[in-house]
C-alpha positions as CSV (number, residue, x, y, z in Angstrom):
1,X,32.6,104.8,90.9
2,X,36.1,103.6,89.9
3,X,38.0,105.8,92.3
4,X,36.2,104.4,95.4
5,X,36.3,100.9,94.0
6,X,40.0,100.7,93.0
7,X,41.5,103.6,94.8
8,X,43.0,101.4,97.5
9,X,45.2,99.6,95.0
10,X,45.9,102.5,92.6
11,X,49.5,102.8,93.7
12,X,50.0,99.1,92.7
13,X,48.5,99.7,89.3
14,X,50.7,102.8,88.9
15,X,53.8,100.8,89.7
16,X,52.8,98.1,87.3
17,X,52.3,100.7,84.5
18,X,55.6,102.3,85.2
19,X,57.1,98.9,84.6
20,X,55.0,98.4,81.5
21,X,53.4,95.4,82.9
22,X,56.4,93.3,83.3
23,X,58.6,91.7,85.9
24,X,62.2,90.9,85.0
25,X,65.1,88.7,86.1
26,X,68.7,88.4,85.3
27,X,70.1,85.0,86.5
28,X,73.6,85.9,85.5
29,X,73.8,88.3,88.3
30,X,71.4,86.4,90.7
31,X,68.5,88.6,90.2
32,X,65.4,86.4,90.2
33,X,61.8,87.1,89.8
34,X,61.0,87.2,93.5
35,X,63.7,90.0,93.9
36,X,61.9,92.0,91.2
37,X,58.5,91.5,92.8
38,X,60.0,92.9,96.1
39,X,61.3,95.9,94.3
40,X,57.9,96.3,92.6
41,X,56.4,96.6,96.1
42,X,59.0,99.2,96.9
43,X,57.9,101.2,93.8
44,X,54.3,100.8,94.8
45,X,55.1,101.9,98.4
46,X,56.9,105.1,97.1
47,X,53.7,105.8,95.0
48,X,51.5,105.2,98.1
49,X,53.4,107.4,100.2
50,X,53.3,110.2,97.7
51,X,49.6,109.5,97.0
52,X,48.7,110.0,100.7
53,X,50.9,113.0,101.3
54,X,50.5,115.2,98.2
55,X,47.6,117.7,97.9
56,X,46.6,120.1,95.2
57,X,46.8,123.8,95.9
58,X,43.2,124.2,96.8
59,X,41.7,125.1,100.2
60,X,39.5,122.0,100.5
61,X,41.9,119.4,98.8
62,X,42.4,115.7,99.6
63,X,45.3,113.5,98.7
64,X,44.8,111.4,95.5
65,X,44.7,108.1,97.5
66,X,42.1,107.2,100.1
67,X,43.1,106.7,103.7
68,X,42.6,102.9,103.5
69,X,45.0,101.6,100.9
70,X,47.0,98.4,100.6
71,X,50.5,98.7,102.0
72,X,53.5,96.5,102.7
73,X,53.7,95.1,106.2
74,X,55.3,97.3,108.9
75,X,59.0,96.7,109.0
76,X,59.2,95.2,105.5
77,X,62.2,96.0,103.3
78,X,63.2,94.9,99.9
79,X,66.3,92.6,99.5
80,X,69.7,94.2,99.8
81,X,70.8,95.3,96.4
82,X,73.7,93.4,94.8
83,X,76.2,94.6,92.2
84,X,74.9,94.2,88.7
85,X,71.3,94.1,89.6
86,X,68.9,96.3,87.6
87,X,68.0,99.7,89.0
88,X,64.5,98.8,90.0
89,X,62.7,99.6,93.3
90,X,63.1,103.4,92.9
91,X,61.2,106.2,91.3
92,X,63.0,109.4,90.4
93,X,60.9,112.1,91.9
94,X,61.1,114.7,89.1
95,X,58.5,112.3,87.5
96,X,56.2,113.3,90.4
97,X,56.9,117.0,90.1
98,X,59.0,117.4,93.2
99,X,61.3,120.3,94.2
100,X,65.0,120.1,93.3
101,X,66.0,119.1,96.8
102,X,64.1,115.8,96.3
103,X,65.5,115.1,92.9
104,X,67.8,112.1,93.4
105,X,69.3,109.8,90.8
106,X,68.5,106.1,91.1
107,X,72.3,105.6,91.6
108,X,72.0,107.3,94.9
109,X,69.5,104.7,96.2
110,X,70.8,101.6,97.6
111,X,67.8,100.5,99.6
112,X,64.3,101.4,100.4
113,X,63.4,103.9,101.8
114,X,66.3,106.4,101.9
115,X,67.0,109.0,99.2
116,X,64.6,108.2,96.4
117,X,61.7,107.7,98.7
118,X,62.1,111.2,100.3
119,X,58.8,113.0,99.9
120,X,58.6,116.7,99.1
């Protein structure tokens, strides 16, 4: 079935869909495609962490993502954000139905993984 076949990369597809299937660059502020790809990975990692930790309110529930999923290497971090760069690499958690304590604006997130990657 599709879930068992593609579940290990569903978070990557989710991040790609949130971005509407596009990468971006802005050479005027030094934001190149490889920077955007790294922030795409940060977005996918946020979804992976959520997808492995969230559970429906049922007695016998499982997280949406399987145990074995692709993830960034241990110790990986996206590039240091610079002034003028687009606000990529974050996902505002109200999108994921989190509690008010987890709702952070993208402006409060300077790097992965602090505020916007806090899980409920």
